[in-house]
N, C-alpha and C positions, 0 to 999 in steps of 0.2 A: 547281273553278272556275279559269278561266284568263283573263287579260287579254292582248289582242294589240293591236299598233299597226295602225290602219286609218283610212281617211278616212271610212268609213261609221259612222254612229251606230246600229248595229244589233247585237243580241246573238243568239246561237244558244242555245236551250234544248232539251235532249234529255233525255227521261225514258224509262227502260226498265224492263221487268219480265222477269226470266228465265222461260222456259217449259221446253221440253224439246227434245232433238234430234229429228231426222227419224225418225218411227216408221212411220206409214202415211200414204198420200196423203189418206185420209179424215180423219185427225186433223189434218193440216196445213191442209186446206181449212177445217176448223172454226176453227182458230186465225186463219186469214186473215179469215174471216167475222166473228169476234169483233173483230178489229182494224178492220174496216170499220164495225161498229156504234160502236165506240169513237171512230173518226175522225169519224163523223157527229155524235156528241155534242160532241166537241172543236170541230169546225167551227162548230156552232151557238153554242157558248159563247164561243169565243175570237175568231172572225171576226165573227159576227153580233151578239152582245151586247156584247163588249168592244171590238171593232174593233182588236184587238191584233196580229193576224197575218192576212195575206191568204190564205195557203195552209198551214195546219197539216196535218201529214201523220202518219198512224199506219199502221204495217204490222207484219206478223209475218215473221220469218225464222228458219229452223232449219238446222242443219248436218247434212249427211249423213256428214260425216267425223269430227266431234268429238261423241262420245256426250254426251247430255244437255245440249247447248248450243243454245238457241234463245232468242228474245226477242220481245216486243212493244215497239215503240219509237214514241214520240211526238216529233215534231221540229217546232220552230217558230222562225222568225226574227222577232224582236220588238224594240221599243225597250228599251234597258237599264232604264229606269224601270218597265217593265211586268213584269219578270222575276218578282217575288214574287207579284203578283196572278195571273199566268198559271200559275205553278207551283202555287199553291194551288187554282186553278180546275180544273186537270187532275187534281190529287190528289182533289178533291171529286167529280169525274166518276167517277174510278176507284172511290172509296168507294161511290158510288151503284150502280155496276155490281155491285160486290161484295155489297152489302146487298139490293138490289132486283132484281138480275138484268137480263136482256134482255127487253124486251117484244115481243110478236108484231108489233105495228104498226111498230116501228122496224126489226125484222128484215126485214119485208116491204119497207120503204123502201130498204134496201140490197140486198136479194136480187133484186128484180125487175130493176133496171138491170143487175146483174151477170149474171143469166141471159140477158138480151138480148145483152149484150156477148159472153158466152161462145158463144152461138149464132152470132153473127157471126164471132167469132174462129176457130172451128173450120173456117170456110170459106176461110181464108187460107193461103197457102203458108208464111208466116212462122211460123204456129202449128205446122205440121207439121215445119218445120225445128227448132223448139225441142223438139218431142217427140223427134225423132231424136237431137238433141245429147245426149251422155252415155248414150244408150241401150245402147251396147256395155258400159258399166260397170254401168248400172242397168237391166237388162232389163225389170223390172216397169213402167218408165216407158212402155213401148209399149202397155200396157193402160189407162193412165190416160184417154185420150180417150174410151173407151167409157162411162165413168161421170162425166165432168166435169160435164155439165149435170144429170143426174139426182141425183148426189150433192149438188151444191150446192143443188138444189131441196129435198132432203130434210132439210137442216139445220134443227134446231128451236131455238127460243128457250131451252128448258130445257138443251139440250146446251151452248149458249154460256154460259148462266148458271153451269153447273157449272164450266166452264173459268175464268170470271171469278172465282168464289169460290176456286178453287185458286191462281190465278196473279196476280191483280190486287190482291193484299193490300198495304196501305200500307207494311209493313215490307220489302217486296221491291223498292221503287222505288230505282233508281239514277239519279242526276241529274248531268248535265254542263252547265256553263254556260260559254260563251265570250262575253266582252264586250269592248268597246273600252277601251283604256287611257284613264284620265281625265286 
């Protein structure tokens, strides 16, 4: 926890769970889909129910260069007095994902807009430039576009539930808090 001098009465809460380094694109897509489901649960609880953060953000990132280094990170800007309730709420969401897994209907809610966006994205020059970037180092990256839509479409709730059970355990949470000096 860190206090900083600022004119804003806002705090940054970051909660992270270590995952794994970049193995296969299929595995990374599943981690990203799990993060999307997690983000939807966080959004509903933190934004809609608590009104504590307008745009909570959850994502997955993994390193291609550092073996076994990846994480799912939840990031929220909130009022300092809401830190404990938000942290406890996110931990409870994590625990429910761990115990009850991902449900098909919530997977569908995040998967369908993603599939639409991916279909649109592959029609843009920017997408193809990103595919080409680093492809001289990572030649397998050139084959990813051929499966991007079909692989995301094939992700199952059970696959995501297995990842949640392995990586979203309460003892694996790392928390960072930055708050304004009092």
